[in-house]
C-alpha positions as CSV (number, residue, x, y, z in Angstrom):
1,X,-6.1,-6.7,19.7
2,X,-2.7,-5.0,19.9
3,X,-2.4,-1.7,21.6
4,X,-1.7,1.5,19.7
5,X,0.6,3.8,21.6
6,X,-1.2,7.1,22.1
7,X,2.0,9.0,22.5
8,X,2.6,8.6,18.8
9,X,1.2,12.1,18.3
10,X,1.6,12.5,14.5
11,X,0.4,9.1,13.6
12,X,1.6,6.3,11.3
13,X,0.3,5.2,8.0
14,X,1.3,1.7,6.9
15,X,1.1,1.2,3.2
16,X,0.7,-2.4,2.0
17,X,2.3,-2.3,-1.5
18,X,3.5,-4.8,-4.0
19,X,2.8,-6.9,-7.1
20,X,-0.6,-8.0,-8.1
21,X,-2.0,-11.0,-6.2
22,X,0.6,-10.9,-3.4
23,X,-1.9,-10.8,-0.6
24,X,-2.1,-7.0,0.0
25,X,-5.8,-6.8,0.6
26,X,-5.9,-9.8,2.9
27,X,-3.0,-8.5,5.0
28,X,-4.4,-4.9,5.2
29,X,-7.8,-6.1,6.4
30,X,-6.3,-8.5,8.9
31,X,-4.0,-5.8,10.3
32,X,-6.8,-3.3,10.6
33,X,-8.8,-5.9,12.6
34,X,-5.9,-6.9,14.8
35,X,-5.1,-3.3,15.7
36,X,-8.7,-2.1,15.8
37,X,-8.0,0.7,13.3
38,X,-9.5,1.8,10.0
39,X,-8.0,0.7,6.7
40,X,-8.3,2.3,3.3
41,X,-9.3,-0.2,0.6
42,X,-7.8,-0.2,-2.9
43,X,-9.7,2.6,-4.7
44,X,-9.1,1.2,-8.2
45,X,-11.3,-1.8,-7.4
46,X,-14.4,0.5,-7.1
47,X,-13.3,2.9,-9.8
48,X,-12.6,0.2,-12.5
49,X,-15.6,-2.0,-11.6
50,X,-17.5,-2.7,-14.9
51,X,-14.9,-0.9,-17.1
52,X,-13.5,-2.9,-20.0
53,X,-10.4,-0.7,-20.4
54,X,-8.7,2.3,-18.8
55,X,-6.3,5.0,-19.8
56,X,-3.9,7.5,-18.2
57,X,-6.7,9.8,-17.1
58,X,-8.3,6.9,-15.2
59,X,-5.0,6.0,-13.5
60,X,-4.6,9.6,-12.4
61,X,-8.2,9.7,-11.2
62,X,-7.5,6.5,-9.2
63,X,-4.3,8.1,-7.7
64,X,-6.4,11.2,-6.6
65,X,-9.2,9.0,-5.2
66,X,-6.8,6.8,-3.3
67,X,-5.0,9.8,-1.8
68,X,-8.3,11.5,-0.9
69,X,-9.7,8.4,0.8
70,X,-6.5,8.0,2.8
71,X,-6.5,11.7,3.8
72,X,-10.1,11.4,4.9
73,X,-9.4,8.3,7.0
74,X,-6.4,9.7,8.9
75,X,-8.4,12.2,11.0
76,X,-8.0,11.3,14.6
77,X,-6.4,8.0,14.0
78,X,-2.9,7.2,15.3
79,X,-2.6,4.2,13.0
80,X,-4.0,3.8,9.5
81,X,-3.5,0.8,7.2
82,X,-3.6,1.5,3.5
83,X,-4.3,-1.3,1.0
84,X,-2.0,0.3,-1.7
85,X,-1.1,3.9,-1.9
86,X,0.7,6.2,-4.3
87,X,3.7,3.9,-4.3
88,X,1.6,1.3,-6.1
89,X,0.2,3.9,-8.5
90,X,3.7,5.3,-9.2
91,X,4.9,1.8,-10.2
92,X,1.6,1.2,-12.1
93,X,2.1,4.4,-14.0
94,X,5.7,3.6,-14.8
95,X,5.0,0.1,-16.0
96,X,2.0,1.2,-18.1
97,X,3.1,4.6,-19.4
98,X,6.8,4.9,-18.7
99,X,8.4,7.5,-16.4
100,X,6.5,9.3,-13.7
101,X,3.6,11.7,-13.4
102,X,4.2,15.1,-11.8
103,X,1.1,15.0,-9.5
104,X,1.7,11.4,-8.4
105,X,5.4,12.1,-7.7
106,X,4.9,15.4,-5.9
107,X,2.0,14.2,-3.8
108,X,4.0,11.1,-2.8
109,X,7.0,13.3,-1.9
110,X,4.7,15.4,0.3
111,X,3.4,12.4,2.0
112,X,6.8,11.1,2.7
113,X,8.0,14.4,4.3
114,X,4.8,15.2,6.3
115,X,4.7,15.0,10.1
116,X,2.6,11.8,9.8
117,X,5.1,8.9,9.4
118,X,4.8,6.3,6.7
119,X,6.2,2.8,6.7
120,X,5.5,0.0,4.2
121,X,4.8,-3.7,4.1
122,X,5.9,-5.5,0.9
123,X,4.3,-8.9,0.6
124,X,6.2,-11.3,-1.6
125,X,4.4,-12.8,-4.6
126,X,4.9,-16.4,-3.4
127,X,1.2,-17.2,-3.2
128,X,-0.8,-18.8,-6.0
129,X,-2.1,-16.5,-8.8
130,X,-5.8,-15.9,-8.6
131,X,-7.3,-14.7,-11.8
132,X,-9.2,-11.4,-11.6
133,X,-10.4,-9.1,-14.3
134,X,-8.3,-6.2,-12.9
135,X,-5.0,-8.1,-12.8
136,X,-2.7,-7.8,-15.8
137,X,0.7,-9.4,-15.0
138,X,0.5,-13.1,-13.9
139,X,4.0,-13.9,-15.2
140,X,5.7,-10.6,-14.1
141,X,5.1,-10.7,-10.4
142,X,8.8,-11.4,-9.4
143,X,10.0,-8.5,-11.6
144,X,7.3,-6.2,-10.2
145,X,8.2,-7.2,-6.7
146,X,11.8,-6.3,-7.4
147,X,10.6,-2.9,-8.9
148,X,8.7,-2.2,-5.6
149,X,11.7,-3.1,-3.5
150,X,14.0,-0.9,-5.6
151,X,11.5,2.0,-5.3
152,X,11.1,1.7,-1.5
153,X,14.9,1.5,-1.2
154,X,15.3,4.6,-3.4
155,X,12.6,6.5,-1.4
156,X,14.5,5.7,1.8
157,X,11.4,4.5,3.7
158,X,11.1,1.9,6.4
159,X,9.6,-1.3,5.1
160,X,9.4,-5.0,5.7
161,X,9.1,-7.8,3.2
162,X,6.6,-10.3,4.4
163,X,6.3,-13.9,3.2
164,X,5.0,-17.2,4.3
165,X,1.6,-18.3,5.3
166,X,-1.2,-15.8,5.9
167,X,-0.7,-16.2,9.6
168,X,3.1,-15.8,9.4
169,X,2.7,-12.7,7.3
170,X,0.2,-11.2,9.8
171,X,2.3,-12.0,12.9
172,X,5.5,-10.5,11.4
173,X,3.7,-7.5,10.1
174,X,1.9,-6.8,13.4
175,X,5.2,-7.2,15.3
176,X,7.0,-4.7,13.1
177,X,4.1,-2.2,13.2
178,X,4.3,-2.3,17.0
179,X,8.0,-1.5,16.7
180,X,7.3,1.4,14.3
181,X,4.7,2.7,16.7
182,X,7.1,2.7,19.6
183,X,9.7,4.8,17.8
């Protein structure tokens, strides 16, 4: 297990964001285990379980649920890993409905300017597609990845693109997180 620097008083949340089926959940779980810290799973998986369809109200409810779960998990934790966050939901909203949503945009802006720092991991979609009832864009993963990269650049946040084998992704991500923690 890697050490978490206790001098990092305000904490760090690492969001694992990116295209569908790019290894976000696997990486988030592995990082949480390696660092011995909590992680926030993807709220939409629970919310949409058993639903045949969803609408804009559902996506907004998912955004609120993801945010609430993350806020609840940050208490007393220097490091938190989030399997998706409002960056993912912002891209999802834009792809599905066009433009932004005021609550998503303002809450994301608040997160990015809070005392708790946020950095991101962006897994590349270079792993095989695994069908899943909640996945919608098997052929659009490179374009979605580019959209995530452009958004992270526009937000001016620190992030690392991770690719390669699951072990290479984990090792690179853990190394950069240790660097982020020491700043």
